[in-house]
All heavy atoms as atom14 arrays in JSON, in Angstrom:
{
  "sequence": "MGKNVEPAWDLLIRSKRVVRALPVLERTPAAFGGRE",
  "atom14_mask": [
    [1, 1, 1, 1, 1, 1, 1, 1, 0, 0, 0, 0, 0, 0],
    [1, 1, 1, 1, 0, 0, 0, 0, 0, 0, 0, 0, 0, 0],
    [1, 1, 1, 1, 1, 1, 1, 1, 1, 0, 0, 0, 0, 0],
    [1, 1, 1, 1, 1, 1, 1, 1, 0, 0, 0, 0, 0, 0],
    [1, 1, 1, 1, 1, 1, 1, 0, 0, 0, 0, 0, 0, 0],
    [1, 1, 1, 1, 1, 1, 1, 1, 1, 0, 0, 0, 0, 0],
    [1, 1, 1, 1, 1, 1, 1, 0, 0, 0, 0, 0, 0, 0],
    [1, 1, 1, 1, 1, 0, 0, 0, 0, 0, 0, 0, 0, 0],
    [1, 1, 1, 1, 1, 1, 1, 1, 1, 1, 1, 1, 1, 1],
    [1, 1, 1, 1, 1, 1, 1, 1, 0, 0, 0, 0, 0, 0],
    [1, 1, 1, 1, 1, 1, 1, 1, 0, 0, 0, 0, 0, 0],
    [1, 1, 1, 1, 1, 1, 1, 1, 0, 0, 0, 0, 0, 0],
    [1, 1, 1, 1, 1, 1, 1, 1, 0, 0, 0, 0, 0, 0],
    [1, 1, 1, 1, 1, 1, 1, 1, 1, 1, 1, 0, 0, 0],
    [1, 1, 1, 1, 1, 1, 0, 0, 0, 0, 0, 0, 0, 0],
    [1, 1, 1, 1, 1, 1, 1, 1, 1, 0, 0, 0, 0, 0],
    [1, 1, 1, 1, 1, 1, 1, 1, 1, 1, 1, 0, 0, 0],
    [1, 1, 1, 1, 1, 1, 1, 0, 0, 0, 0, 0, 0, 0],
    [1, 1, 1, 1, 1, 1, 1, 0, 0, 0, 0, 0, 0, 0],
    [1, 1, 1, 1, 1, 1, 1, 1, 1, 1, 1, 0, 0, 0],
    [1, 1, 1, 1, 1, 0, 0, 0, 0, 0, 0, 0, 0, 0],
    [1, 1, 1, 1, 1, 1, 1, 1, 0, 0, 0, 0, 0, 0],
    [1, 1, 1, 1, 1, 1, 1, 0, 0, 0, 0, 0, 0, 0],
    [1, 1, 1, 1, 1, 1, 1, 0, 0, 0, 0, 0, 0, 0],
    [1, 1, 1, 1, 1, 1, 1, 1, 0, 0, 0, 0, 0, 0],
    [1, 1, 1, 1, 1, 1, 1, 1, 1, 0, 0, 0, 0, 0],
    [1, 1, 1, 1, 1, 1, 1, 1, 1, 1, 1, 0, 0, 0],
    [1, 1, 1, 1, 1, 1, 1, 0, 0, 0, 0, 0, 0, 0],
    [1, 1, 1, 1, 1, 1, 1, 0, 0, 0, 0, 0, 0, 0],
    [1, 1, 1, 1, 1, 0, 0, 0, 0, 0, 0, 0, 0, 0],
    [1, 1, 1, 1, 1, 0, 0, 0, 0, 0, 0, 0, 0, 0],
    [1, 1, 1, 1, 1, 1, 1, 1, 1, 1, 1, 0, 0, 0],
    [1, 1, 1, 1, 0, 0, 0, 0, 0, 0, 0, 0, 0, 0],
    [1, 1, 1, 1, 0, 0, 0, 0, 0, 0, 0, 0, 0, 0],
    [1, 1, 1, 1, 1, 1, 1, 1, 1, 1, 1, 0, 0, 0],
    [1, 1, 1, 1, 1, 1, 1, 1, 1, 0, 0, 0, 0, 0]
  ],
  "atom14_positions": [
    [[154.58, 165.22, 191.69], [153.35, 165.61, 192.5], [152.2, 164.78, 192.07], [151.31, 164.39, 192.82], [153.08, 167.07, 192.28], [151.85, 167.55, 193.16], [151.59, 169.34, 192.98], [150.17, 169.41, 194.04], [0.0, 0.0, 0.0], [0.0, 0.0, 0.0], [0.0, 0.0, 0.0], [0.0, 0.0, 0.0], [0.0, 0.0, 0.0], [0.0, 0.0, 0.0]],
    [[152.11, 164.39, 190.72], [150.96, 163.68, 190.26], [150.8, 162.33, 190.88], [149.77, 161.85, 191.1], [0.0, 0.0, 0.0], [0.0, 0.0, 0.0], [0.0, 0.0, 0.0], [0.0, 0.0, 0.0], [0.0, 0.0, 0.0], [0.0, 0.0, 0.0], [0.0, 0.0, 0.0], [0.0, 0.0, 0.0], [0.0, 0.0, 0.0], [0.0, 0.0, 0.0]],
    [[151.98, 161.67, 191.22], [151.93, 160.3, 191.79], [151.29, 160.42, 193.22], [150.67, 159.44, 193.62], [153.3, 159.72, 191.88], [153.83, 159.37, 190.5], [155.21, 158.76, 190.6], [155.75, 158.4, 189.21], [157.09, 157.83, 189.31], [0.0, 0.0, 0.0], [0.0, 0.0, 0.0], [0.0, 0.0, 0.0], [0.0, 0.0, 0.0], [0.0, 0.0, 0.0]],
    [[151.49, 161.49, 193.92], [150.94, 161.63, 195.24], [149.48, 162.02, 195.21], [148.78, 161.67, 196.15], [151.75, 162.72, 196.05], [153.13, 162.25, 196.33], [153.42, 161.02, 196.41], [154.01, 163.19, 196.51], [0.0, 0.0, 0.0], [0.0, 0.0, 0.0], [0.0, 0.0, 0.0], [0.0, 0.0, 0.0], [0.0, 0.0, 0.0], [0.0, 0.0, 0.0]],
    [[149.03, 162.68, 194.16], [147.6, 163.07, 194.08], [146.72, 161.99, 193.61], [145.53, 161.92, 194.11], [147.53, 164.28, 193.13], [146.05, 164.7, 192.94], [148.3, 165.45, 193.68], [0.0, 0.0, 0.0], [0.0, 0.0, 0.0], [0.0, 0.0, 0.0], [0.0, 0.0, 0.0], [0.0, 0.0, 0.0], [0.0, 0.0, 0.0], [0.0, 0.0, 0.0]],
    [[147.17, 161.08, 192.8], [146.26, 159.99, 192.25], [145.59, 159.18, 193.28], [144.41, 158.97, 193.23], [147.08, 159.16, 191.3], [147.26, 159.81, 189.94], [148.18, 159.01, 188.99], [148.36, 157.78, 189.33], [148.68, 159.52, 188.02], [0.0, 0.0, 0.0], [0.0, 0.0, 0.0], [0.0, 0.0, 0.0], [0.0, 0.0, 0.0], [0.0, 0.0, 0.0]],
    [[146.33, 158.69, 194.34], [145.6, 157.91, 195.36], [144.5, 158.68, 196.09], [143.43, 158.14, 196.43], [146.71, 157.54, 196.35], [147.99, 157.65, 195.53], [147.73, 158.76, 194.59], [0.0, 0.0, 0.0], [0.0, 0.0, 0.0], [0.0, 0.0, 0.0], [0.0, 0.0, 0.0], [0.0, 0.0, 0.0], [0.0, 0.0, 0.0], [0.0, 0.0, 0.0]],
    [[144.73, 159.95, 196.26], [143.72, 160.81, 196.92], [142.45, 160.91, 196.04], [141.31, 160.75, 196.57], [144.26, 162.18, 197.23], [0.0, 0.0, 0.0], [0.0, 0.0, 0.0], [0.0, 0.0, 0.0], [0.0, 0.0, 0.0], [0.0, 0.0, 0.0], [0.0, 0.0, 0.0], [0.0, 0.0, 0.0], [0.0, 0.0, 0.0], [0.0, 0.0, 0.0]],
    [[142.67, 161.08, 194.79], [141.5, 161.17, 193.86], [140.79, 159.83, 193.8], [139.55, 159.77, 193.76], [142.0, 161.56, 192.46], [142.17, 163.09, 192.27], [143.35, 163.73, 192.09], [141.16, 164.08, 192.41], [143.11, 165.1, 192.0], [141.71, 165.33, 192.19], [139.73, 164.03, 192.58], [141.04, 166.52, 192.19], [139.05, 165.26, 192.6], [139.69, 166.48, 192.38]],
    [[141.54, 158.77, 193.8], [140.95, 157.41, 193.75], [140.01, 157.25, 194.95], [138.86, 156.76, 194.88], [142.04, 156.33, 193.75], [141.51, 154.96, 193.46], [140.71, 154.86, 192.52], [141.8, 154.03, 194.17], [0.0, 0.0, 0.0], [0.0, 0.0, 0.0], [0.0, 0.0, 0.0], [0.0, 0.0, 0.0], [0.0, 0.0, 0.0], [0.0, 0.0, 0.0]],
    [[140.51, 157.68, 196.2], [139.67, 157.54, 197.33], [138.41, 158.36, 197.32], [137.36, 157.96, 197.63], [140.5, 157.98, 198.59], [141.33, 156.83, 199.22], [142.25, 157.43, 200.31], [140.44, 155.82, 199.8], [0.0, 0.0, 0.0], [0.0, 0.0, 0.0], [0.0, 0.0, 0.0], [0.0, 0.0, 0.0], [0.0, 0.0, 0.0], [0.0, 0.0, 0.0]],
    [[138.61, 159.61, 196.73], [137.45, 160.48, 196.65], [136.39, 159.89, 195.68], [135.17, 159.89, 196.03], [137.88, 161.83, 196.04], [138.18, 162.92, 197.12], [138.78, 164.16, 196.44], [136.94, 163.31, 197.85], [0.0, 0.0, 0.0], [0.0, 0.0, 0.0], [0.0, 0.0, 0.0], [0.0, 0.0, 0.0], [0.0, 0.0, 0.0], [0.0, 0.0, 0.0]],
    [[136.83, 159.39, 194.56], [135.87, 158.82, 193.62], [135.19, 157.61, 194.2], [133.96, 157.43, 194.09], [136.61, 158.42, 192.29], [137.13, 159.63, 191.59], [135.7, 157.63, 191.34], [138.12, 159.4, 190.47], [0.0, 0.0, 0.0], [0.0, 0.0, 0.0], [0.0, 0.0, 0.0], [0.0, 0.0, 0.0], [0.0, 0.0, 0.0], [0.0, 0.0, 0.0]],
    [[135.97, 156.73, 194.9], [135.35, 155.56, 195.5], [134.34, 155.97, 196.55], [133.27, 155.34, 196.69], [136.46, 154.68, 196.14], [137.22, 153.97, 195.04], [138.26, 153.09, 195.69], [139.1, 152.38, 194.68], [140.03, 151.54, 194.98], [140.32, 151.19, 196.25], [140.76, 150.97, 194.04], [0.0, 0.0, 0.0], [0.0, 0.0, 0.0], [0.0, 0.0, 0.0]],
    [[134.67, 156.95, 197.37], [133.79, 157.38, 198.45], [132.47, 157.9, 197.86], [131.39, 157.66, 198.39], [134.44, 158.38, 199.38], [134.71, 159.6, 198.66], [0.0, 0.0, 0.0], [0.0, 0.0, 0.0], [0.0, 0.0, 0.0], [0.0, 0.0, 0.0], [0.0, 0.0, 0.0], [0.0, 0.0, 0.0], [0.0, 0.0, 0.0], [0.0, 0.0, 0.0]],
    [[132.64, 158.69, 196.78], [131.36, 159.25, 196.18], [130.54, 158.11, 195.56], [129.32, 158.16, 195.65], [131.79, 160.18, 195.02], [132.33, 161.53, 195.59], [132.67, 162.47, 194.47], [133.2, 163.8, 194.99], [133.45, 164.72, 193.87], [0.0, 0.0, 0.0], [0.0, 0.0, 0.0], [0.0, 0.0, 0.0], [0.0, 0.0, 0.0], [0.0, 0.0, 0.0]],
    [[131.15, 157.1, 195.06], [130.41, 155.94, 194.47], [129.61, 155.23, 195.62], [128.46, 154.87, 195.49], [131.34, 154.96, 193.82], [131.81, 155.43, 192.44], [132.75, 154.47, 191.86], [133.32, 154.92, 190.54], [134.23, 154.27, 189.92], [134.78, 153.14, 190.4], [134.68, 154.69, 188.73], [0.0, 0.0, 0.0], [0.0, 0.0, 0.0], [0.0, 0.0, 0.0]],
    [[130.31, 155.08, 196.75], [129.65, 154.42, 197.91], [128.47, 155.27, 198.42], [127.41, 154.73, 198.64], [130.66, 154.18, 199.01], [129.96, 153.69, 200.31], [131.73, 153.22, 198.59], [0.0, 0.0, 0.0], [0.0, 0.0, 0.0], [0.0, 0.0, 0.0], [0.0, 0.0, 0.0], [0.0, 0.0, 0.0], [0.0, 0.0, 0.0], [0.0, 0.0, 0.0]],
    [[128.65, 156.55, 198.47], [127.54, 157.43, 198.99], [126.37, 157.35, 198.02], [125.22, 157.31, 198.48], [128.09, 158.88, 199.07], [126.94, 159.82, 199.35], [129.08, 158.96, 200.22], [0.0, 0.0, 0.0], [0.0, 0.0, 0.0], [0.0, 0.0, 0.0], [0.0, 0.0, 0.0], [0.0, 0.0, 0.0], [0.0, 0.0, 0.0], [0.0, 0.0, 0.0]],
    [[126.67, 157.27, 196.72], [125.48, 157.16, 195.79], [124.88, 155.84, 195.79], [123.7, 155.7, 195.59], [126.11, 157.46, 194.37], [126.44, 158.86, 194.16], [126.99, 159.07, 192.74], [127.44, 160.47, 192.5], [128.03, 160.83, 191.37], [128.24, 160.0, 190.39], [128.35, 162.09, 191.27], [0.0, 0.0, 0.0], [0.0, 0.0, 0.0], [0.0, 0.0, 0.0]],
    [[125.64, 154.78, 196.15], [125.08, 153.38, 196.08], [124.32, 153.11, 197.4], [123.4, 152.34, 197.35], [126.24, 152.4, 195.9], [0.0, 0.0, 0.0], [0.0, 0.0, 0.0], [0.0, 0.0, 0.0], [0.0, 0.0, 0.0], [0.0, 0.0, 0.0], [0.0, 0.0, 0.0], [0.0, 0.0, 0.0], [0.0, 0.0, 0.0], [0.0, 0.0, 0.0]],
    [[124.59, 153.77, 198.53], [123.95, 153.41, 199.78], [122.44, 153.52, 199.7], [121.7, 152.58, 200.16], [124.52, 154.35, 200.88], [125.87, 153.82, 201.43], [126.4, 154.79, 202.47], [125.68, 152.45, 202.17], [0.0, 0.0, 0.0], [0.0, 0.0, 0.0], [0.0, 0.0, 0.0], [0.0, 0.0, 0.0], [0.0, 0.0, 0.0], [0.0, 0.0, 0.0]],
    [[121.82, 154.57, 199.21], [120.44, 154.74, 199.15], [119.79, 153.6, 198.37], [118.71, 153.14, 198.61], [120.19, 156.06, 198.53], [121.4, 156.83, 198.76], [122.51, 155.88, 198.75], [0.0, 0.0, 0.0], [0.0, 0.0, 0.0], [0.0, 0.0, 0.0], [0.0, 0.0, 0.0], [0.0, 0.0, 0.0], [0.0, 0.0, 0.0], [0.0, 0.0, 0.0]],
    [[120.42, 153.2, 197.28], [119.94, 152.13, 196.45], [119.94, 150.77, 197.16], [118.97, 150.08, 197.13], [120.85, 152.03, 195.12], [120.34, 150.81, 194.27], [120.76, 153.3, 194.35], [0.0, 0.0, 0.0], [0.0, 0.0, 0.0], [0.0, 0.0, 0.0], [0.0, 0.0, 0.0], [0.0, 0.0, 0.0], [0.0, 0.0, 0.0], [0.0, 0.0, 0.0]],
    [[120.97, 150.55, 197.95], [121.04, 149.29, 198.7], [119.99, 149.28, 199.82], [119.37, 148.27, 200.11], [122.45, 149.15, 199.39], [123.57, 148.99, 198.33], [124.94, 148.9, 199.08], [123.38, 147.73, 197.49], [0.0, 0.0, 0.0], [0.0, 0.0, 0.0], [0.0, 0.0, 0.0], [0.0, 0.0, 0.0], [0.0, 0.0, 0.0], [0.0, 0.0, 0.0]],
    [[119.73, 150.47, 200.39], [118.76, 150.53, 201.46], [117.3, 150.28, 200.92], [116.47, 149.79, 201.56], [118.79, 151.92, 202.13], [120.07, 152.03, 202.97], [120.14, 153.45, 203.59], [119.24, 154.24, 203.37], [121.09, 153.74, 204.38], [0.0, 0.0, 0.0], [0.0, 0.0, 0.0], [0.0, 0.0, 0.0], [0.0, 0.0, 0.0], [0.0, 0.0, 0.0]],
    [[117.14, 150.75, 199.67], [115.74, 150.6, 199.05], [115.51, 149.17, 198.57], [114.43, 148.74, 198.53], [115.72, 151.56, 197.81], [115.18, 152.89, 198.2], [114.94, 153.77, 196.91], [116.0, 154.77, 196.78], [116.24, 155.36, 195.66], [115.61, 155.05, 194.55], [117.16, 156.29, 195.58], [0.0, 0.0, 0.0], [0.0, 0.0, 0.0], [0.0, 0.0, 0.0]],
    [[116.6, 148.46, 198.26], [116.49, 147.09, 197.73], [117.2, 146.1, 198.57], [118.25, 145.55, 198.15], [116.82, 147.01, 196.3], [118.19, 147.46, 196.19], [116.05, 147.94, 195.39], [0.0, 0.0, 0.0], [0.0, 0.0, 0.0], [0.0, 0.0, 0.0], [0.0, 0.0, 0.0], [0.0, 0.0, 0.0], [0.0, 0.0, 0.0], [0.0, 0.0, 0.0]],
    [[116.77, 145.82, 199.84], [117.5, 144.8, 200.61], [117.51, 143.43, 200.04], [118.36, 142.62, 200.27], [116.75, 144.87, 201.99], [115.46, 145.43, 201.67], [115.62, 146.37, 200.49], [0.0, 0.0, 0.0], [0.0, 0.0, 0.0], [0.0, 0.0, 0.0], [0.0, 0.0, 0.0], [0.0, 0.0, 0.0], [0.0, 0.0, 0.0], [0.0, 0.0, 0.0]],
    [[116.4, 143.17, 199.27], [116.33, 141.78, 198.65], [117.45, 141.61, 197.63], [117.98, 140.5, 197.51], [114.97, 141.69, 197.92], [0.0, 0.0, 0.0], [0.0, 0.0, 0.0], [0.0, 0.0, 0.0], [0.0, 0.0, 0.0], [0.0, 0.0, 0.0], [0.0, 0.0, 0.0], [0.0, 0.0, 0.0], [0.0, 0.0, 0.0], [0.0, 0.0, 0.0]],
    [[117.8, 142.67, 196.92], [118.9, 142.53, 195.92], [120.24, 142.43, 196.63], [121.18, 141.9, 196.08], [118.85, 143.74, 194.98], [0.0, 0.0, 0.0], [0.0, 0.0, 0.0], [0.0, 0.0, 0.0], [0.0, 0.0, 0.0], [0.0, 0.0, 0.0], [0.0, 0.0, 0.0], [0.0, 0.0, 0.0], [0.0, 0.0, 0.0], [0.0, 0.0, 0.0]],
    [[120.33, 142.89, 197.89], [121.61, 142.92, 198.55], [121.89, 141.53, 199.26], [123.02, 141.09, 199.25], [121.6, 144.01, 199.63], [122.95, 144.26, 200.26], [124.0, 144.85, 199.57], [123.2, 143.83, 201.56], [125.23, 145.0, 200.18], [124.42, 144.0, 202.15], [125.41, 144.58, 201.43], [0.0, 0.0, 0.0], [0.0, 0.0, 0.0], [0.0, 0.0, 0.0]],
    [[120.87, 140.97, 199.85], [121.2, 139.74, 200.58], [119.98, 138.76, 200.65], [119.94, 137.87, 201.51], [0.0, 0.0, 0.0], [0.0, 0.0, 0.0], [0.0, 0.0, 0.0], [0.0, 0.0, 0.0], [0.0, 0.0, 0.0], [0.0, 0.0, 0.0], [0.0, 0.0, 0.0], [0.0, 0.0, 0.0], [0.0, 0.0, 0.0], [0.0, 0.0, 0.0]],
    [[119.0, 138.86, 199.8], [117.82, 138.07, 199.89], [117.7, 137.1, 198.77], [116.58, 136.67, 198.49], [0.0, 0.0, 0.0], [0.0, 0.0, 0.0], [0.0, 0.0, 0.0], [0.0, 0.0, 0.0], [0.0, 0.0, 0.0], [0.0, 0.0, 0.0], [0.0, 0.0, 0.0], [0.0, 0.0, 0.0], [0.0, 0.0, 0.0], [0.0, 0.0, 0.0]],
    [[118.76, 136.81, 198.1], [118.71, 135.88, 196.91], [119.04, 134.44, 197.27], [119.84, 133.86, 196.57], [119.62, 136.38, 195.85], [119.23, 137.7, 195.19], [120.14, 138.06, 194.09], [119.86, 139.31, 193.4], [120.56, 139.86, 192.39], [121.6, 139.23, 191.97], [120.16, 140.97, 191.85], [0.0, 0.0, 0.0], [0.0, 0.0, 0.0], [0.0, 0.0, 0.0]],
    [[118.55, 133.95, 198.31], [118.95, 132.65, 198.83], [118.07, 131.55, 198.17], [116.92, 131.71, 197.94], [118.89, 132.53, 200.28], [119.95, 133.39, 200.93], [119.95, 133.25, 202.5], [119.1, 132.35, 202.96], [120.67, 133.98, 203.13], [0.0, 0.0, 0.0], [0.0, 0.0, 0.0], [0.0, 0.0, 0.0], [0.0, 0.0, 0.0], [0.0, 0.0, 0.0]]
  ]
}
């Protein structure tokens, strides 16, 4: 059962990281794509 649960937890952790990072990216567009 553990082998089937691990991918699900990985997706959950990644999605939470993305949700936390989105506001930061929105606040600093220069850091995201303005370093030309």
